[in-house]
C-alpha positions in Angstrom: 174.6 145.8 168.0 174.6 149.2 166.3 173.9 149.7 162.7 176.8 148.4 160.4 179.5 150.9 159.7 178.7 151.6 156.1 181.8 153.6 155.6 184.1 150.7 156.4 182.0 147.9 155.1 179.7 148.9 152.3 178.6 145.3 151.7 177.6 142.2 153.6 180.2 140.3 151.6 182.9 142.7 152.6 181.9 142.4 156.3 182.0 138.6 156.1 185.4 138.7 154.3 186.8 140.9 157.0 185.6 138.6 159.7 187.1 135.6 157.9 190.5 137.4 157.5 190.5 138.1 161.3 190.3 134.3 161.9 186.6 133.9 162.6 184.9 130.9 161.0 182.3 132.2 158.6 179.9 129.5 157.6 178.9 129.5 153.9 181.3 132.3 153.1 182.0 130.7 149.7 178.4 131.3 148.7 178.5 135.0 149.7 178.0 137.2 146.7 177.2 134.2 144.5 173.8 135.3 143.5 173.3 138.8 142.1 169.7 138.1 140.8 166.9 135.7 141.6 168.3 133.0 139.3 171.8 133.4 140.8 170.4 133.0 144.3 168.4 129.9 143.3 171.5 128.4 141.7 173.5 128.9 144.9 170.6 127.4 146.8 170.3 124.3 144.6 174.1 123.7 144.9 174.0 124.0 148.7 171.0 121.7 148.9 172.7 119.1 146.8 175.7 119.1 149.1 174.0 119.3 152.5 174.8 115.7 153.5 178.5 116.4 153.0 178.5 119.2 155.6 180.0 118.4 159.0 176.9 119.8 160.7 173.1 119.7 160.0 171.6 122.6 158.0 168.0 123.2 157.0 168.6 126.0 154.5 170.3 129.2 153.5 169.5 132.9 154.1 169.6 135.2 151.1 170.7 138.7 152.2 170.7 142.1 150.5 174.4 142.8 150.0 174.2 146.6 150.3 174.3 147.4 154.0 173.0 150.9 153.4 169.8 149.4 152.1 169.1 147.5 155.3 167.8 150.6 157.2 165.8 151.7 154.2 164.1 148.4 153.8 163.5 148.0 157.5 161.9 145.0 159.3 158.5 143.6 160.1 157.6 142.6 163.7 159.1 139.1 163.0 161.7 139.4 160.3 163.9 141.8 158.3 162.8 142.8 154.8 166.5 142.6 153.6 166.8 138.9 154.1 164.8 135.8 153.3 165.1 132.2 154.5 165.4 129.5 151.8 164.5 126.1 153.3 165.8 122.8 152.0 163.4 120.0 151.3 163.1 118.0 154.5 165.2 114.8 154.4 162.9 111.8 154.2 163.2 108.0 154.5 161.0 105.0 154.0 160.1 102.6 156.8 157.3 100.3 158.0 154.7 101.0 160.6 154.8 98.2 163.2 151.9 99.4 165.3 149.8 102.4 166.3 149.5 103.2 170.0 147.1 105.6 171.5 148.8 107.5 174.3 146.9 109.3 177.1 148.2 112.7 178.1 148.0 114.5 181.5 144.8 116.4 180.4 143.2 113.3 178.9 144.1 113.9 175.3 144.2 110.7 173.2 147.1 110.9 170.8 147.9 108.2 168.1 151.6 107.5 167.8 153.0 105.3 165.0 155.7 102.8 166.2 158.0 102.2 163.2 161.0 100.1 162.2 164.2 102.2 162.9 164.9 104.6 160.0 167.8 107.1 159.6 166.5 110.6 158.8 169.1 113.5 158.6 171.6 111.6 160.7 169.1 110.7 163.4 167.4 107.3 164.0 163.6 107.6 164.4 161.3 104.9 165.6 158.1 106.7 166.3 156.0 109.6 164.9 153.0 111.3 166.3 149.8 111.3 164.2 148.4 114.2 166.3 144.7 113.3 166.5 141.9 111.1 165.1 141.2 113.3 162.1 144.9 113.4 161.0 145.2 109.7 161.4 142.2 109.2 159.1 143.3 111.8 156.6 146.6 110.1 156.1 145.0 106.6 156.5 148.1 105.2 158.2 147.6 101.5 159.0 149.8 99.1 161.0 151.9 97.2 158.4 152.0 100.2 156.0 155.2 101.4 154.4 155.4 105.2 154.9 157.7 108.1 154.0 158.9 109.8 157.2 160.7 113.1 157.7 161.7 115.3 160.6 159.4 118.3 160.6 161.6 121.4 160.8 164.4 118.8 160.8 163.5 118.0 164.4 160.1 116.3 165.0 159.5 112.9 163.3 156.4 113.2 161.0 154.8 110.8 158.5 154.5 112.5 155.2 152.5 109.9 153.4 151.6 106.2 153.0 153.4 104.5 150.1 150.2 102.9 148.7 151.7 100.7 146.1 153.6 98.9 148.9 150.5 98.4 151.1 149.9 94.6 151.7 146.6 93.4 150.2 143.7 93.4 152.6 145.4 95.5 155.3 142.6 96.7 157.6 142.3 100.3 158.6 143.2 101.4 162.2 140.1 101.7 164.4 140.5 104.7 166.7 139.3 103.4 170.2 136.1 104.9 171.5 137.2 104.1 175.1 140.3 105.2 176.9 143.0 102.5 176.4 144.3 103.1 179.9 141.1 103.0 182.0 138.3 102.0 179.6 136.2 105.1 180.2 134.2 106.1 177.1 136.1 109.0 175.4 134.5 112.3 174.4 135.2 114.7 171.6 133.8 118.2 172.4 132.2 120.0 169.4 134.7 121.9 167.4 137.8 120.1 168.8 140.0 117.8 166.9 141.2 115.9 170.0 139.3 113.0 171.6 139.7 112.9 175.4 139.4 110.6 178.4 137.1 112.5 180.9 138.2 110.4 183.9 140.7 112.4 186.0 141.3 109.3 188.0 142.6 107.5 184.8 146.0 105.9 185.8 147.7 107.2 182.6 146.6 110.8 183.4 147.7 110.4 187.0 151.2 109.2 185.8 151.6 112.0 183.3 150.4 114.7 185.7 153.0 113.5 188.3 155.8 113.5 185.6 154.7 117.1 184.6 154.4 118.2 188.2 158.0 117.2 189.0 159.5 118.1 185.6 161.9 120.9 184.7 159.2 123.2 183.3 157.4 123.1 186.7 158.8 122.2 190.1 162.1 121.0 188.6 162.6 118.2 191.2 166.0 116.8 190.3 166.0 112.9 190.3 162.3 112.5 190.0 162.0 111.5 186.3 159.4 109.4 184.5 160.9 106.0 185.6 160.8 106.9 189.3 157.4 108.5 189.0 156.0 105.3 187.6 157.7 103.3 190.3 156.3 105.5 193.1 152.8 105.0 191.7 153.3 101.3 191.2 154.5 100.9 194.8 151.6 102.9 196.2 153.9 105.5 197.7 152.3 108.3 195.8 148.6 108.8 194.8 148.4 112.5 194.3 151.3 114.7 193.1 151.5 116.3 196.5 152.2 112.9 198.1 155.8 113.3 197.1 156.1 115.8 200.0 155.1 113.0 202.4 157.9 110.7 201.3 160.4 109.7 204.0 163.9 108.3 203.6 162.7 104.8 204.6 160.1 104.9 201.8 162.8 105.6 199.2 165.6 103.4 200.4 163.4 100.3 199.8 163.1 101.1 196.1 165.4 99.4 193.4 168.6 101.3 192.7 167.8 103.9 195.3 170.7 104.1 197.7 171.1 106.2 200.9 172.8 109.1 199.0 170.3 109.1 196.2 167.4 109.1 198.6 168.9 112.1 200.5 169.5 114.1 197.3 166.0 113.5 196.2 164.5 114.5 199.5 166.6 117.7 199.5 165.3 118.5 196.0 161.7 117.9 197.0 162.2 120.1 200.0 163.5 123.0 197.8 160.4 122.6 195.6 158.2 123.6 198.5 159.1 127.3 198.0 159.4 127.2 194.2 158.2 130.4 192.4 154.4 130.6 192.4 154.2 130.5 188.5 155.9 127.1 188.6 153.2 125.8 191.0 150.4 127.1 188.8 152.0 125.5 185.8 152.3 122.2 187.7 148.6 122.0 188.3 148.0 120.6 184.8 145.1 122.9 184.0 144.1 122.8 180.3 145.1 125.9 178.3 147.5 127.1 181.1 151.1 127.0 180.0 154.2 128.7 181.2 153.2 132.2 180.0 149.7 132.2 181.4 151.0 130.8 184.7 153.4 133.8 184.9 150.6 136.2 184.2 148.4 134.7 186.9 151.3 134.7 189.4 151.9 138.4 188.8 148.2 139.1 189.6 147.6 136.7 192.6 149.9 136.4 195.6 149.1 132.8 196.4 147.3 129.6 195.2 144.6 130.3 197.8 144.0 133.8 196.3 143.9 132.4 192.8 141.5 129.7 193.9 138.9 132.3 194.8 139.1 134.2 191.5 136.0 134.3 189.4 136.0 133.4 185.7 135.0 137.0 184.7 137.8 138.4 186.7 140.4 136.1 185.2 139.2 137.0 181.7 140.1 140.6 182.3 143.8 139.8 182.6 145.9 140.4 179.5 146.9 137.3 177.5 144.6 135.1 179.5 141.9 134.1 177.0 138.3 132.9 177.7 139.2 129.2 177.5 142.0 129.5 180.0 139.8 131.6 182.4 137.1 129.0 182.2 139.5 126.1 182.8 141.2 127.7 185.8 137.9 128.6 187.5 136.5 125.1 186.8 139.7 123.4 188.1 139.5 125.1 191.5 135.8 124.5 191.9 135.8 120.8 190.9 135.1 118.4 193.8 137.6 116.0 192.2 140.4 118.3 193.0 139.4 119.0 196.6 142.0 116.8 198.3 144.8 117.9 196.0 144.0 121.6 196.6 143.7 121.2 200.3 147.3 119.8 200.3 148.5 122.8 198.4 146.9 125.4 200.6 146.4 124.2 204.2 150.1 124.6 205.1 150.5 121.1 206.6 153.0 120.0 204.0 155.1 123.2 204.2 154.2 124.2 200.7 154.8 127.9 200.5 155.2 129.2 196.9 157.4 132.3 196.5 155.1 135.2 195.3 155.9 136.5 191.9 155.0 140.1 192.4 157.9 142.3 191.5 159.2 144.5 194.3 158.5 148.2 194.1 161.3 149.9 192.3 163.0 146.7 191.1 166.1 147.2 189.1 164.3 146.3 185.9 161.0 147.9 186.6 159.2 148.8 183.4 161.8 147.4 181.1 161.0 144.8 178.4 163.5 142.2 177.3 163.8 139.6 174.6 166.1 136.6 175.0 168.0 134.9 172.2 170.7 132.3 172.2 172.2 130.4 175.1 173.5 132.0 178.3 176.4 130.3 180.1 175.3 130.9 183.7 171.5 130.8 183.4 168.9 128.6 181.7 166.3 130.4 179.7 163.7 129.7 182.4 166.0 131.1 185.1 166.7 134.2 183.1 163.0 134.8 182.5 162.2 134.3 186.2 164.9 136.7 187.3 163.7 139.4 184.9 160.2 139.1 186.2 161.3 139.1 189.8 163.3 142.3 189.2 160.2 144.1 187.8 160.9 143.5 184.1 158.9 141.8 181.4 159.9 139.1 178.9 158.6 139.4 175.3 158.7 136.5 172.9 159.6 138.7 169.8 161.4 142.0 169.1 158.9 144.8 168.8 159.0 148.6 169.0 158.3 148.3 172.7 161.4 146.2 173.4 164.1 147.9 175.5 166.9 145.2 175.3 167.8 142.1 173.4 169.8 139.8 175.6 172.1 137.8 173.3 173.9 134.7 174.4 175.8 132.1 172.3 174.2 130.8 169.0 171.8 133.7 168.8 168.8 133.7 166.5 169.4 135.7 163.4 165.8 137.0 163.1 165.9 138.6 166.5 169.3 140.2 166.2 168.4 141.5 162.7 165.1 142.9 164.0 166.9 144.6 166.9 169.4 146.2 164.6 166.7 147.4 162.3 164.8 149.0 165.1 167.8 150.5 166.9 167.2 148.3 170.0 170.2 147.9 172.2 171.7 144.3 172.3 173.5 143.3 175.5 175.5 140.3 176.4 175.3 138.1 179.5 177.7 140.2 181.5 175.8 143.4 181.0 172.5 141.7 181.6 173.7 140.4 185.0 174.9 143.9 185.9 171.5 145.3 185.1 169.9 142.6 187.3 172.1 143.6 190.1 171.0 147.2 189.8 174.0 148.5 187.9 174.0 150.8 184.9 174.4 149.8 181.3 177.6 150.5 179.4 
């Protein structure tokens, strides 16, 4: 997107009016130009906030924009947002409901997370029945107790969150919730390392951790094994068909066809999906290991440096710490994971070749079509998921950035693009390309 044509459209309001006259649906166009000073902007905001529930879609605020387009280039942008626009957020919609119980859930890395189970409440058009309380300290700070009436909202209009306890509705004598000192799944005494807010179960053989690691291992963010969701993962564990995540590569058709609601065709499809996962990109395998502090981005960095899981397993902590964006905690966690005797059998399955596991190396080919180019993605592409687009850019020698900076070469814009990223690209003169041109670049073609 080039800079606006200031000769044809001197104002943002004029540009919006032109788009509307051409038949485009311009959301909020009735508010354009409604505020010529701070008080005017606030009046438009208050009116919009008061009518938000009458809208045919969900909205969490407005954006106040400088009307004079010529001022945009002069005002410029920061690394994250334009100086010529500011977001005005509505107060989160909230509802009152009662906490039925508090459950402490065990994650794949042993984190103990308190979760409030609540009577159903409608918040912003969505029914919520549970809300995370994050950790032991947050639970105690808010002093949420089973039986309490609470005010709940959706943080960012998405994630359910308990705002506060309604103390004048608390039943008399309601006891506080005692955070368990032992893991609720295996009974192992929990630990809380100095300086951390999260209490953890240190037992890697904890059944809850094993279940969550298997779900993560097969999930879309990792090996993306179609058909192996949480319910089937639990069933495979309960039936004794899987003990380690790698045991899924030992499953046979006869094992699957005995399971409830698993017919011949479903079993065949699952086995084919498992077989495809054997050669999934290396970064997906690294992410699937469930190493603390190692998410998608760190996994991609490690995969770009090491050609195989075996090579990564031999890396020293000091060497790992020299890699950009891999911090000391992640370096320490990766080195400890590969040296732990508890992981010996799992790692042997991954590297001895007997299960046919052969992750595709992530190193970009010399002279790849996107070599040296840096991309930012925004919006939804019709033919690729965000993860697939990132993987293809990396495989072609390019790099994916999370935000538009002065080093960005292209912003790839799909449907429902983020306004901040497109505005930042316009302010910096960065070329914005659509999906068709992006695919042409991936194929080695030239830009328009």
